[in-house]
N, CA, C and O of each residue as an XYZ file, in Angstrom:
892
protein
N       0.742     -1.324     -0.008
C      -0.156      0.234      0.104
C       1.002      1.275     -0.084
O       1.086      2.105     -0.989
N       1.801      1.086      0.855
C       3.151      2.723      0.752
C       3.314      2.597     -0.495
O       2.655      3.357     -1.205
N       3.976      1.884     -0.968
C       4.441      1.588     -2.497
C       3.555      2.317     -3.346
O       4.053      3.213     -4.027
N       2.182      2.069     -3.437
C       1.059      2.648     -4.413
C       0.891      4.297     -4.066
O       0.846      5.296     -4.783
N       0.824      4.089     -2.676
C       0.940      5.743     -2.368
C       1.536      6.722     -2.552
O       1.218      7.906     -2.670
N       2.892      5.917     -2.585
C       4.542      6.403     -3.005
C       4.308      6.443     -4.614
O       5.159      7.260     -4.965
N       3.692      6.054     -5.677
C       3.811      5.990     -6.883
C       3.336      7.459     -7.798
O       3.806      8.072     -8.757
N       1.892      7.633     -6.713
C       0.460      8.181     -6.924
C       1.317      9.709     -6.784
O       1.300     10.511     -7.718
N       2.084      9.995     -5.448
C       3.163     11.335     -5.310
C       3.942     11.277     -6.157
O       4.093     12.413     -6.607
N       4.613     10.503     -6.707
C       5.780     10.947     -7.861
C       4.693     11.621     -9.022
O       4.678     12.703     -9.609
N       3.882     10.531     -9.041
C       2.744     11.517    -10.442
C       2.563     12.830     -9.798
O       2.876     13.855    -10.403
N       2.254     12.847     -9.039
C       1.944     14.628     -8.437
C       2.896     15.460     -8.863
O       2.820     16.593     -9.337
N       4.031     14.584     -8.580
C       5.035     15.399     -8.681
C       5.544     16.096    -10.192
O       6.128     17.151    -10.439
N       5.018     14.958    -11.089
C       5.205     15.502    -12.706
C       4.132     16.396    -12.981
O       4.304     17.140    -13.947
N       2.885     16.509    -12.247
C       1.698     17.315    -12.882
C       2.180     18.975    -12.082
O       2.030     20.076    -12.611
N       2.638     18.760    -11.009
C       3.023     20.102    -10.524
C       4.221     20.606    -10.801
O       4.572     21.599    -10.163
N       4.997     20.113    -11.678
C       6.297     20.500    -12.226
C       6.558     22.034    -12.818
O       7.559     22.749    -12.760
N       5.247     22.247    -13.413
C       5.184     23.507    -14.453
C       4.115     25.043    -13.314
O       3.568     26.132    -13.490
N       4.346     24.276    -12.474
C       3.262     25.734    -11.579
C       4.560     26.577    -10.480
O       4.458     27.485     -9.655
N       5.226     26.110    -10.757
C       6.371     26.992     -9.896
C       6.399     28.234     -9.515
O       6.897     28.609     -8.454
N       5.821     29.019    -10.422
C       5.476     30.541     -9.578
C       4.552     30.430     -8.752
O       4.698     30.979     -7.660
N       3.232     29.626     -9.061
C       2.135     29.712     -8.391
C       2.169     29.315     -6.961
O       1.332     29.726     -6.157
N       3.369     28.325     -6.574
C       3.717     27.619     -5.610
C       3.721     28.681     -4.977
O       2.821     29.129     -4.265
N       5.561     29.488     -5.402
C       5.698     30.299     -4.685
C       4.300     31.751     -3.856
O       4.164     32.180     -2.710
N       3.734     31.975     -4.868
C       2.767     32.751     -4.277
C       1.844     32.346     -3.335
O       1.336     33.033     -2.449
N       1.678     31.279     -3.569
C       1.266     30.354     -2.472
C       1.441     30.522     -1.191
O       0.588     30.621     -0.309
N       3.163     30.566     -1.081
C       3.799     30.102     -0.073
C       3.569     31.756      0.593
O       3.638     31.830      1.819
N       3.379     32.676      0.042
C       3.739     33.670      0.511
C       2.682     34.519      1.508
O       2.940     35.217      2.489
N       1.279     34.164      0.824
C       0.257     33.862      1.261
C       0.331     32.990      2.524
O       0.063     33.422      3.645
N       0.685     31.825      2.280
C       0.599     31.330      3.845
C       1.145     31.944      4.921
O       0.604     32.172      6.003
N       2.701     32.305      4.419
C       2.932     32.865      5.027
C       2.170     34.026      6.244
O       1.973     34.079      7.458
N       1.919     34.866      4.990
C       1.207     36.654      5.903
C       0.295     35.561      6.538
O       0.468     35.721      7.746
N      -0.457     34.683      6.390
C      -1.594     34.590      6.994
C      -1.498     33.773      8.925
O      -2.164     33.800      9.961
N      -0.014     33.048      8.318
C       0.593     32.654      9.890
C       0.893     33.923     10.476
O       1.535     33.792     11.518
N       0.665     35.020     10.185
C       1.209     35.966     10.994
C       0.242     36.855     11.345
O       0.320     37.807     12.121
N      -0.891     36.364     10.552
C      -2.451     37.961     10.457
C      -2.757     36.630     11.941
O      -3.041     37.068     13.056
N      -2.640     35.050     11.695
C      -3.198     34.613     12.886
C      -2.100     34.853     14.432
O      -2.606     34.544     15.511
N      -1.041     35.252     14.417
C      -0.377     35.458     15.288
C       0.146     33.916     15.565
O       0.025     33.641     16.758
N       0.513     33.195     15.038
C       0.933     31.799     14.910
C       2.751     31.904     14.877
O       3.437     32.498     14.046
N       3.254     31.032     16.197
C       4.383     31.225     16.285
C       5.746     31.095     15.053
O       5.743     30.136     14.282
N       6.835     32.130     14.988
C       7.225     32.078     13.482
C       8.424     30.795     13.514
O       9.243     30.636     14.420
N       8.292     29.990     12.344
C       8.997     28.969     11.894
C      10.488     29.651     12.065
O      11.296     28.748     12.286
N      11.135     30.978     12.036
C      12.114     31.375     12.238
C      13.121     31.315     13.612
O      14.311     31.219     13.913
N      11.818     31.437     14.202
C      12.051     31.875     15.333
C      12.534     29.990     16.312
O      13.401     29.614     17.100
N      11.446     29.419     15.658
C      11.888     27.763     15.748
C      13.089     27.491     15.458
O      13.762     27.284     16.468
N      13.651     27.402     14.485
C      14.390     27.280     13.610
C      15.631     27.882     14.569
O      16.364     27.129     15.209
N      15.744     29.118     14.577
C      16.916     29.947     15.406
C      17.390     28.731     16.551
O      18.564     28.361     16.534
N      16.531     28.202     17.425
C      16.689     27.532     18.719
C      17.154     26.283     18.286
O      17.780     25.607     19.104
N      16.933     25.763     16.938
C      17.335     24.142     16.835
C      19.061     24.586     16.415
O      20.026     23.855     16.641
N      19.106     25.548     15.957
C      20.613     26.061     15.705
C      21.449     26.374     16.170
O      22.548     26.470     15.625
N      21.138     26.692     17.592
C      22.269     26.530     18.410
C      22.568     25.031     18.969
O      23.403     24.924     19.867
N      22.149     24.290     18.650
C      23.043     23.072     18.941
C      23.073     21.852     17.231
O      22.126     21.154     16.869
N      24.506     21.973     16.486
C      24.804     21.205     15.424
C      24.015     19.826     15.930
O      22.976     19.451     15.387
N      24.476     19.305     16.750
C      23.992     17.518     17.455
C      22.729     17.590     16.853
O      22.423     16.751     16.005
N      21.735     18.734     17.272
C      20.438     18.658     17.596
C      19.697     18.611     15.930
O      18.720     18.004     15.490
N      20.358     19.243     15.513
C      20.215     20.126     13.751
C      20.049     18.673     13.031
O      19.088     18.162     12.457
N      21.268     18.249     13.273
C      21.450     16.759     12.562
C      20.683     15.526     12.930
O      20.410     14.700     12.058
N      20.304     15.351     14.245
C      19.147     14.506     14.693
C      17.517     14.923     14.091
O      16.655     14.044     14.094
N      17.161     16.486     13.528
C      16.012     16.484     12.999
C      16.293     16.287     11.626
O      15.372     15.847     10.937
N      17.491     16.549     11.040
C      17.635     16.175      9.870
C      17.308     14.400      9.253
O      16.672     14.039      8.263
N      18.041     13.572     10.310
C      18.034     12.494     10.748
C      16.613     11.656     10.348
O      16.277     10.907      9.430
N      15.913     12.264     11.676
C      14.522     12.060     11.613
C      13.486     11.908     10.903
O      12.591     11.081     10.730
N      13.944     13.290     10.385
C      13.066     13.670      8.946
C      13.219     12.567      7.834
O      12.233     11.977      7.392
N      14.583     12.300      7.378
C      15.448     11.678      6.400
C      14.718     10.024      6.407
O      14.116      9.399      5.534
N      15.106      9.686      7.845
C      15.088      8.190      8.111
C      13.821      7.499      8.627
O      13.705      6.274      8.616
N      12.786      8.413      9.122
C      11.440      7.635     10.097
C      10.695      7.948      9.426
O       9.910      7.013      9.588
N      10.094      8.767      8.494
C       8.932      8.898      7.982
C       8.412      7.684      7.332
O       7.418      7.138      7.809
N       9.166      7.074      5.977
C       8.455      5.644      5.417
C       8.463      4.867      6.620
O       7.461      4.686      7.312
N       9.913      4.283      6.929
C      10.352      3.021      7.970
C       9.260      3.039      8.623
O       8.301      2.287      8.447
N       9.373      3.980      9.476
C       8.069      3.720     10.888
C       6.664      3.621     10.345
O       5.808      3.116     11.070
N       6.274      4.145      8.882
C       5.083      3.550      8.618
C       4.875      2.302      7.894
O       3.807      1.770      7.594
N       5.648      2.056      7.743
C       5.954      0.984      7.048
C       5.904     -0.590      8.359
O       5.160     -1.566      8.272
N       7.029     -0.295      9.523
C       6.786     -1.185     10.398
C       5.614     -1.261     11.209
O       5.125     -2.209     11.821
N       5.112      0.444     11.037
C       3.316      0.060     11.652
C       2.337     -0.975     10.962
O       1.616     -1.795     11.530
N       2.492     -0.726      9.483
C       1.440     -1.436      9.083
C       1.635     -2.982      8.930
O       0.759     -3.847      8.935
N       3.149     -3.144      8.778
C       3.177     -4.944      9.237
C       2.836     -5.413     10.423
O       2.285     -6.514     10.406
N       2.947     -5.073     11.111
C       3.007     -4.905     13.135
C       1.199     -5.122     12.965
O       0.636     -6.198     13.168
N       0.576     -3.979     12.598
C      -0.939     -4.263     12.666
C      -1.921     -4.934     12.092
O      -3.119     -5.076     12.340
N      -0.655     -5.613     10.666
C      -1.299     -6.334      9.861
C      -1.635     -7.817     10.578
O      -2.736     -8.315     10.815
N      -0.335     -8.323     10.827
C      -0.276     -9.251     11.539
C      -0.938     -9.678     13.218
O      -1.130    -10.784     13.723
N      -1.176     -8.201     13.795
C      -1.348     -8.333     15.048
C      -3.165     -7.898     15.145
O      -3.941     -8.576     15.818
N      -3.463     -7.067     14.606
C      -4.941     -6.779     14.615
C      -5.340     -6.651     12.782
O      -5.452     -5.641     12.086
N      -5.474     -8.043     12.439
C      -6.257     -7.819     11.511
C      -7.085     -6.913     10.986
O      -6.898     -6.404      9.881
N      -8.425     -6.552     12.027
C      -9.395     -5.918     12.061
C      -9.185     -4.633     11.917
O      -9.819     -3.951     11.112
N      -8.419     -4.251     12.564
C      -7.660     -2.999     13.002
C      -7.265     -2.756     11.907
O      -7.593     -1.640     11.506
N      -6.449     -3.587     10.973
C      -5.719     -3.574      9.487
C      -6.176     -2.543      8.608
O      -5.591     -1.580      8.111
N      -7.642     -3.061      8.505
C      -8.532     -2.624      7.400
C      -8.722     -1.160      7.789
O      -8.060     -0.285      7.230
N      -9.263     -0.991      8.364
C      -9.753      0.414      9.604
C      -8.498      1.510      8.917
O      -8.706      2.395      8.087
N      -7.021      1.094      9.618
C      -5.973      1.574      9.360
C      -5.601      2.253      7.768
O      -4.977      3.282      7.507
N      -6.073      1.512      7.089
C      -5.818      0.986      5.906
C      -6.596      1.935      5.430
O      -5.910      2.897      5.084
N      -8.308      2.179      5.170
C      -8.983      2.903      4.670
C      -8.594      4.355      5.406
O      -8.670      5.345      4.678
N      -8.262      4.518      6.530
C      -7.962      6.397      6.701
C      -6.875      6.372      6.264
O      -6.964      7.089      5.268
N      -5.738      5.977      6.341
C      -4.602      6.403      5.624
C      -4.438      6.383      3.897
O      -3.764      7.037      3.100
N      -5.138      5.597      3.816
C      -5.540      6.031      1.873
C      -6.678      6.823      1.728
O      -6.960      6.961      0.538
N      -7.463      7.414      2.514
C      -7.977      8.445      2.667
C      -7.648      9.867      3.383
O      -8.201     10.928      3.095
N      -6.881      9.730      4.136
C      -5.730     10.794      4.335
C      -4.909     11.288      3.069
O      -5.009     12.447      2.668
N      -4.266     10.547      2.592
C      -3.591     10.437      1.566
C      -4.127     10.752      0.470
O      -3.502     11.713      0.022
N      -4.993     10.443     -0.239
C      -5.580     10.559     -1.301
C      -6.540     12.455     -1.186
O      -6.759     13.247     -2.103
N      -6.766     12.529     -0.185
C      -6.855     13.785      0.100
C      -6.105     14.792     -0.327
O      -6.468     15.680     -1.098
N      -4.441     14.588      0.460
C      -3.504     15.246      0.334
C      -3.158     15.573     -1.018
O      -3.289     16.737     -1.396
N      -2.840     14.912     -1.595
C      -2.438     14.564     -3.423
C      -2.862     15.472     -3.839
O      -2.291     16.362     -4.469
N      -4.514     15.322     -3.382
C      -5.047     16.191     -4.497
C      -5.380     17.658     -4.427
O      -5.773     18.413     -5.315
N      -5.052     17.940     -2.785
C      -4.582     19.353     -2.341
C      -2.976     19.872     -2.871
O      -2.440     20.920     -3.232
N      -2.682     18.733     -2.710
C      -1.220     19.333     -3.427
C      -1.513     19.303     -5.334
O      -0.772     20.034     -5.992
N      -1.998     18.916     -5.683
C      -2.295     19.132     -7.186
C      -3.173     20.735     -7.343
O      -3.056     21.523     -8.282
N      -4.066     20.892     -6.091
C      -4.860     22.199     -6.551
C      -4.461     23.032     -5.840
O      -5.204     24.010     -5.936
N      -3.315     23.268     -4.846
C      -2.744     23.853     -4.006
C      -1.471     23.583     -3.764
O      -1.078     23.123     -2.692
N      -0.445     23.956     -5.135
C       1.004     23.723     -4.646
C       1.240     24.922     -3.799
O       0.620     25.984     -3.752
N       2.442     24.439     -3.035
C       2.815     25.574     -1.765
C       4.656     24.910     -1.769
O       5.094     23.791     -1.499
N       5.310     26.112     -2.177
C       6.755     25.801     -1.735
C       7.014     25.646      0.340
O       6.466     25.875      1.418
N       7.831     25.282     -0.081
C       8.288     24.713      1.724
C       8.740     26.336      1.742
O       8.996     27.095      0.807
N       8.727     26.612      3.661
C       9.235     27.872      4.002
C      10.978     28.393      3.685
O      11.683     29.378      3.466
N      10.998     26.579      3.894
C      13.117     26.826      3.417
C      13.277     27.449      2.016
O      14.466     27.679      1.791
N      12.652     27.714      1.243
C      12.370     27.740     -0.566
C      12.285     29.584     -0.563
O      12.519     30.226     -1.586
N      11.851     30.348      0.987
C      11.758     31.762      1.127
C      12.966     32.589      1.811
O      13.125     32.684      3.028
N      13.671     33.089      0.964
C      15.106     33.321      1.917
C      14.668     34.789      2.533
O      15.452     35.213      3.382
N      13.420     35.713      2.203
C      12.911     36.608      3.382
C      12.570     35.929      4.374
O      12.401     36.776      5.251
N      12.350     34.902      4.820
C      12.200     34.862      6.298
C      13.082     34.383      7.027
O      12.910     33.980      8.177
N      14.356     34.393      6.257
C      15.556     33.851      7.447
C      15.792     32.112      7.744
O      16.617     31.507      8.429
N      14.684     31.674      6.903
C      15.045     30.539      7.467
C      16.095     30.079      6.302
O      16.199     30.769      5.288
N      17.004     28.687      6.507
C      17.903     28.024      5.848
C      17.319     26.159      5.388
O      16.283     25.590      5.731
N      18.167     25.779      4.751
C      17.732     24.628      4.446
C      18.511     23.755      5.586
O      19.696     23.914      5.293
N      18.460     23.096      6.487
C      19.058     22.623      6.777
C      19.837     21.381      6.565
O      20.969     21.219      7.021
N      19.152     20.455      5.814
C      19.131     19.228      5.596
C      20.276     19.378      4.515
O      21.257     18.637      4.448
N      19.980     20.548      3.597
C      21.491     20.963      2.659
C      22.627     21.250      3.229
O      23.675     20.778      2.788
N      22.603     21.903      4.082
C      23.396     22.986      5.019
C      24.398     21.783      5.727
O      25.626     21.744      5.641
N      23.415     20.709      6.531
C      24.316     20.187      7.274
C      24.225     19.247      7.154
O      25.223     18.593      7.454
N      23.134     18.563      6.696
C      23.151     17.046      6.246
C      22.238     16.028      7.122
O      21.904     16.391      8.250
N      21.929     15.080      6.754
C      21.370     14.754      5.463
C      20.966     15.116      4.772
O      20.229     15.580      5.642
N      20.547     15.515      3.799
C      20.096     15.613      2.564
C      19.032     15.051      1.871
O      19.370     14.208      1.040
N      18.096     15.227      1.953
C      16.786     14.289      1.297
C      16.216     15.014      0.056
O      15.341     14.454     -0.603
N      16.696     16.291     -0.306
C      16.036     16.469     -1.777
C      17.247     17.626     -2.229
O      17.773     18.526     -1.574
N      17.412     17.228     -3.483
C      18.170     18.134     -4.580
C      17.794     18.817     -5.504
O      16.815     18.248     -5.986
N      18.042     19.849     -6.110
C      18.035     20.881     -6.510
C      16.051     20.837     -7.448
O      15.685     20.111     -8.373
N      15.333     21.797     -6.765
C      13.644     21.248     -7.689
C      13.260     20.654     -8.576
O      12.477     19.717     -8.726
N      14.267     21.656     -9.611
C      14.277     21.554    -11.096
C      14.581     20.050    -11.366
O      14.103     19.334    -12.247
N      15.588     19.706    -10.292
C      16.247     18.320    -11.312
C      15.684     17.327    -10.235
O      16.236     16.323     -9.786
N      14.895     17.662    -10.038
C      14.336     16.435     -8.643
C      13.277     15.399     -9.042
O      12.108     15.725     -8.831
N      13.549     14.044     -9.657
C      12.525     13.223    -10.438
C      11.892     12.241     -9.324
O      11.545     11.076     -9.513
N      11.819     12.993     -8.086
C      11.737     11.351     -7.005
C      10.321     12.157     -6.921
O       9.265     11.844     -7.471
N      10.624     13.441     -5.964
C       9.944     14.337     -4.703
C       9.517     15.447     -5.768
O      10.014     15.804     -6.836
N       8.372     15.854     -5.032
C       7.322     16.936     -5.184
C       7.397     17.798     -4.349
O       6.517     17.859     -3.491
N       8.666     18.882     -4.354
C       9.222     19.416     -3.494
C       7.973     21.371     -3.307
O       8.110     22.386     -2.623
N       7.257     21.052     -4.025
C       6.167     22.396     -3.856
C       4.879     21.357     -3.381
O       3.742     21.810     -3.519
N       5.005     20.298     -2.956
C       3.457     19.643     -1.892
C       3.474     20.037     -0.263
O       3.115     19.324      0.675
N       3.825     20.939     -0.239
C       4.044     21.216      1.564
C       2.686     21.260      2.212
O       2.646     20.771      3.341
N       1.391     21.822      1.648
C       0.249     21.582      2.487
C      -0.777     20.791      1.691
O      -1.276     21.262      0.670
N      -1.135     19.413      2.230
C      -1.091     19.287      3.918
C       0.526     18.187      4.294
O       1.064     17.486      3.437
N       0.863     18.277      5.306
C       2.810     18.162      5.514
C       1.878     15.916      5.816
O       1.313     15.582      6.857
N       1.987     15.386      5.121
C       2.042     13.446      5.275
C       2.646     13.092      6.168
O       2.233     12.196      6.904
N       4.234     13.940      6.412
C       4.477     13.557      7.361
C       4.166     13.544      8.391
O       4.521     12.569      9.052
N       3.226     14.770      9.154
C       2.672     14.810     10.372
C       1.497     14.112      9.991
O       1.169     13.462     10.983
N       0.724     13.917      9.106
C      -0.132     13.408      8.812
C      -0.166     11.203      9.164
O      -1.117     10.552      9.597
N       0.792     10.850      8.881
C       1.172      9.414      8.766
C       1.450      9.515     10.169
O       0.779      8.874     10.978
N       2.543     10.395     10.578
C       2.468     10.488     12.094
C       1.895     10.360     12.747
O       2.159      9.722     13.766
N       0.956     10.829     12.532
C      -0.308     10.956     14.083
C      -1.644      9.776     13.653
O      -2.539      9.451     14.433
N      -1.507      9.337     12.408
C      -2.287      7.834     11.594
C      -1.526      6.679     12.735
O      -2.192      5.847     13.352
N      -0.250      6.799     12.845
C       1.007      5.989     13.601
C       0.703      6.186     14.665
O       0.389      5.065     15.065
N       0.514      7.111     15.750
C       0.344      7.380     16.818
C      -1.244      6.666     17.253
O      -1.339      5.633     17.916
N      -2.075      7.222     16.883
C      -3.332      6.651     17.106
C      -3.408      5.294     16.752
O      -3.067      4.576     17.692
N      -3.719      4.703     15.774
C      -3.263      3.383     15.228
C      -3.429      2.505     16.792
O      -4.394      1.962     17.331
N      -1.526      2.732     17.313
C      -0.913      2.047     18.375
C      -1.379      2.180     19.652
O      -1.025      1.305     20.441
N      -2.462      3.521     20.267
C      -3.187      3.732     21.414
C      -4.274      2.963     21.013
O      -4.506      1.998     21.741
N      -5.094      3.145     19.934
C      -6.489      2.326     19.883
C      -5.980      0.858     19.854
O      -6.864      0.132     20.309
N      -4.842      0.137     19.474
C      -5.023     -0.961     19.512
C      -3.763     -1.460     20.623
O      -3.411     -2.631     20.478
N      -3.206     -0.828     21.490
C      -2.417     -1.539     22.528
C      -3.305     -1.427     24.000
O      -4.110     -0.529     24.247
N      -2.979     -2.483     24.845
C      -3.406     -2.547     26.249
C      -2.250     -1.868     26.981
O      -2.704     -1.707     28.114
N      -0.916     -1.345     26.961
C      -0.398     -0.975     27.918
C      -0.286      0.319     28.365
O      -0.350      1.089     27.408
N      -0.160      0.827     29.312
C      -0.330      1.933     30.174
C       0.322      3.631     29.661
O       0.164      4.834     29.864
N       1.228      2.519     28.782
C       2.636      3.380     27.848
C       2.106      4.327     26.817
O       2.477      5.436     26.433
N       0.690      3.184     26.352
C       0.890      3.463     24.915
C       0.372      5.027     24.152
O       0.109      5.156     22.957
N       0.325      6.016     25.101
C       0.237      7.346     25.030
C       1.117      8.080     24.883
O       0.892      9.222     24.482
N       2.606      7.575     25.211
C       4.085      7.720     24.593
C       3.883      7.957     22.800
O       4.399      8.879     22.168
N       3.166      7.071     22.330
C       3.062      7.633     21.005
C       2.814      8.640     20.542
O       3.316      8.858     19.440
N       2.368      9.184     20.857
C       1.796     10.526     20.560
C       3.232     11.437     20.617
O       3.310     12.521     20.040
N       4.502     10.772     21.492
C       5.542     12.023     20.805
C       5.965     11.410     19.404
O       6.510     12.239     18.676
N       5.843     10.233     18.909
C       6.079     10.257     17.202
C       5.310     11.816     16.744
O       6.022     12.778     16.457
N       3.981     11.895     16.726
C       3.527     12.828     16.212
C       4.324     14.535     16.211
O       4.601     15.358     15.338
N       4.473     14.451     17.745
C       4.762     15.867     18.287
C       6.183     15.990     17.897
O       6.385     17.110     17.428
N       7.195     15.280     17.917
C       8.289     15.121     17.327
C       8.741     15.209     16.107
O       9.902     15.370     15.732
N       7.185     15.028     15.124
C       7.882     15.003     13.821
C       7.354     16.379     13.283
O       7.859     16.984     12.337
N       6.451     16.724     13.893
C       5.772     18.510     14.043
C       6.797     19.855     14.201
O       6.803     20.912     13.569
N       7.707     19.348     15.368
C       8.820     19.768     15.878
C       9.901     19.597     14.851
O      10.687     20.543     14.891
N      10.169     18.779     14.026
C      11.187     18.467     13.160
C      11.190     19.449     12.146
O      11.895     20.450     12.019
N       9.917     18.810     11.163
C       8.973     19.554     10.170
C       9.414     21.124      9.897
O       9.953     21.663      8.930
N       8.973     21.596     11.108
C       8.656     23.386     11.001
C      10.140     23.611     11.615
O      10.812     24.484     11.067
N      10.690     22.932     12.658
C      12.122     23.597     12.575
C      13.487     23.287     11.400
O      14.543     23.913     11.489
N      13.264     22.342     10.444
C      14.074     22.071      9.393
C      13.474     23.012      8.079
O      13.802     22.891      6.899
N      12.451     24.028      8.689
C      11.534     24.716      7.271
C      10.959     23.992      5.980
O      10.565     24.669      5.030
N      10.918     22.542      5.960
C       9.963     21.951      5.683
C       9.117     22.168      5.539
O       8.710     21.992      4.390
N       8.273     22.654      6.442
C       6.794     22.970      6.469
C       6.379     24.255      7.302
O       7.124     25.071      7.843
N       5.454     24.230      7.275
C       4.521     25.940      8.067
C       4.062     24.909      9.177
O       4.066     23.689      9.344
N       3.676     26.024      9.830
C       2.194     25.402     11.097
C       1.008     24.863     10.469
O       0.232     23.978     10.830
N       1.054     25.685      9.331
C      -0.500     25.399      8.879
C      -0.889     24.360      8.363
O      -2.046     23.941      8.418
N       0.355     23.657      7.618
C       0.323     22.478      6.937
C      -0.117     21.957      7.765
O      -1.208     21.462      7.484
N       0.431     21.700      9.380
C       0.219     20.637     10.075
C      -1.170     20.482     10.702
O      -1.658     19.421     11.093
N      -2.055     22.381     10.764
C      -2.829     21.860     11.451
C      -4.100     21.560     10.092
O      -5.300     21.427     10.333
N      -3.598     21.512      8.947
C      -4.810     21.504      7.705
C      -4.646     19.603      8.373
O      -5.494     18.921      8.947
N      -3.387     19.300      8.026
C      -3.707     18.094      7.845
C      -4.270     16.902      9.168
O      -4.841     15.847      8.895
N      -4.027     17.257     10.260
C      -4.995     17.148     11.172
C      -6.289     17.438     11.365
O      -6.751     16.729     12.259
N      -7.386     18.482     10.719
C      -8.187     18.808     10.487
C      -8.490     17.429      9.651
O      -9.219     16.565     10.137
N      -7.945     17.297      8.497
C      -8.105     16.090      7.396
C      -8.507     14.775      8.375
O      -9.653     14.352      8.530
N      -7.324     14.252      8.978
C      -7.230     13.167      9.623
C      -8.791     12.734     10.628
O      -9.459     11.700     10.616
N      -8.980     14.173     11.528
C      -9.932     14.351     12.308
C     -11.322     13.632     11.337
O     -12.063     12.687     11.606
N     -11.267     14.533     10.154
C     -12.479     14.194      9.264
C     -12.419     12.762      9.026
O     -13.350     11.996      9.277
N     -11.448     12.466      8.600
C     -11.392     10.752      7.730
C     -11.618      9.763      9.315
O     -12.105      8.636      9.407
N     -11.192     10.462     10.194
C     -11.662      9.275     11.596
C     -13.844      9.126     11.845
O     -14.613      8.182     12.024
N     -13.988     10.483     11.721
C     -15.478     10.532     12.047
C     -15.868      9.605     10.960
O     -16.325      8.567     11.439
N     -15.848      9.613      9.534
C     -16.428      9.119      8.726
C     -15.911      7.863      8.986
O     -16.797      7.008      9.009
N     -14.867      7.472      9.177
C     -14.605      5.916      8.707
C     -13.745      5.523     10.563
O     -12.633      5.405     11.080
N     -15.434      5.458     10.962
C     -15.226      5.031     12.684
C     -14.580      3.312     12.812
O     -14.893      2.303     12.180
N     -13.478      3.550     14.009
C     -12.848      2.196     13.985
C     -13.801      0.838     14.624
O     -14.447      0.777     15.670
N     -13.687      0.266     14.022
C     -13.835     -1.340     14.816
C     -14.246     -1.458     16.352
O     -13.732     -0.819     17.271
N     -15.031     -2.177     16.431
C     -14.909     -3.031     17.950
C     -14.120     -3.138     18.370
O     -13.139     -3.586     17.776
N     -14.107     -2.882     19.289
C     -12.602     -3.742     20.074
C     -12.587     -5.167     19.957
O     -13.618     -5.834     20.044
N     -11.493     -5.639     19.768
C     -10.602     -6.761     20.008
C     -10.047     -7.530     21.374
O     -10.427     -7.193     22.496
N      -9.508     -8.141     21.240
C      -8.946     -8.496     22.251
C      -7.431     -7.664     22.152
O      -6.524     -7.804     21.332
N      -7.508     -7.056     22.932
C      -5.938     -6.222     22.625
C      -4.935     -7.069     22.758
O      -4.893     -8.093     23.439
N      -3.695     -6.347     21.711
C      -2.553     -7.347     21.680
C      -1.376     -5.631     21.891
O      -1.635     -4.453     21.648
N      -0.251     -6.239     22.378
C       1.281     -5.973     22.678
C       1.128     -4.900     21.941
O       0.098     -4.971     21.271
N       1.791     -3.833     21.771
C       1.878     -2.721     21.038
C       3.532     -2.943     20.482
O       4.008     -3.324     21.551
N       4.547     -2.950     19.641
C       5.437     -3.029     19.112
C       6.748     -2.053     20.172
O       6.960     -0.851     20.016
N       7.517     -3.000     21.271
C       8.755     -2.274     21.684
C       7.877     -2.366     23.091
O       8.325     -1.883     24.131
């Protein structure tokens, strides 16, 4: 399933490649809207991160290496241990990702790391490990698909699924994954606050429409 969603995402990259100017216009609008809403400045968050080169590298690694492996590991575990809930999680993840990909096509959006006037830098390009190459030469990623953030969306699905299907009293600690993901994607200037707000709203709607199944005999969560 993850592979299929990735292929659709890659197709979106091809369709959005000719709308760079629109992506930057939308980025300026989002930046100004956040200031009107008095949301915290992404620049200030990044400045705190830049105080420690270790934290910068850790954040870059989290962004680069956790997203897909965590989703695959979670789907494999829930498929093997909670097959009824697996079908529900699959529907939620497909619905969330499908809506996100449509929005990526309808509203191309350059990430904050591409806006020089914000004072933000591309921490991955500067300190490594780098995920993306120059946008015009990138044949894999759609770098103008900042909103909504699927990094945050998938992390929230993973946490929600593990909380619902686990019996351990420590299960709420799974919320650390989406919380850390939000901190990482904002501080590395890959996403705006609104990217996370929008995807969490979409997830809430998806969960309301696709209600989880009745409780089964609980299984122990991984770890």
